[in-house]
C-alpha positions in Angstrom: 98.8 21.1 59.1 96.5 24.2 58.1 96.9 27.5 57.3 97.2 30.3 60.1 95.1 32.9 61.5 95.5 36.5 60.6 93.7 39.6 61.0 90.5 40.4 60.0 91.0 42.4 56.9 89.4 46.1 58.1 87.6 46.8 55.0 89.0 50.7 56.5 92.2 50.3 56.5 94.9 50.2 53.1 95.6 46.9 52.5 99.3 48.2 51.6 100.5 50.2 53.9 97.8 50.2 56.7 96.6 54.1 56.6 93.1 54.9 56.7 91.7 54.8 52.9 89.3 57.1 53.5 86.5 55.4 52.0 82.7 56.4 51.9 81.4 53.4 51.1 83.1 51.1 53.8 83.3 53.8 55.9 79.1 53.9 55.8 79.0 51.0 56.8 76.3 47.9 55.8 73.6 49.4 57.5 73.3 52.8 55.3 71.9 51.6 52.2 73.5 54.4 49.8 76.1 57.5 51.2 74.9 60.4 49.8 78.6 61.1 48.6 80.6 59.1 46.6 83.5 58.1 47.5 87.0 60.2 46.6 88.6 56.7 44.4 85.1 56.4 42.5 86.6 59.5 40.5 90.6 57.9 40.8 91.9 55.9 38.7 94.1 52.9 39.0 96.8 51.3 37.5 96.9 47.7 37.1 100.4 47.7 38.6 100.0 49.3 41.7 96.2 47.0 41.9 98.4 44.2 41.1 100.1 44.3 45.0 96.8 44.5 46.7 97.7 40.8 48.8 94.6 38.1 47.7 92.7 38.0 50.9 91.6 41.9 50.5 91.1 42.4 46.5 87.0 43.5 46.0 87.3 45.0 49.9 89.5 47.4 51.4 90.1 50.4 49.1 94.1 50.9 48.4 94.7 55.0 49.9 95.2 58.5 48.2 99.0 58.5 48.8 99.5 55.8 47.9 98.1 56.1 44.9 100.4 59.0 44.4 103.0 57.8 45.7 102.7 54.8 42.4 102.4 57.3 40.1 105.7 58.8 41.1 106.8 55.9 40.8 
């Protein structure tokens, strides 16, 4: 038949663990033209291995949280 409908993507949640990702841009909302401060993620290095874990439906739509970034470095 067809694919089952999953929960809508929340851009404020990490696509890997579901915790709040603390993304300034996602939390600013669509009515904010520009945030006053850059998000922590703009200063972060994300490994290719970590980015490959993000589900296709969340790529370029939700930030990975700092805890997942940190744990990927310690793995």
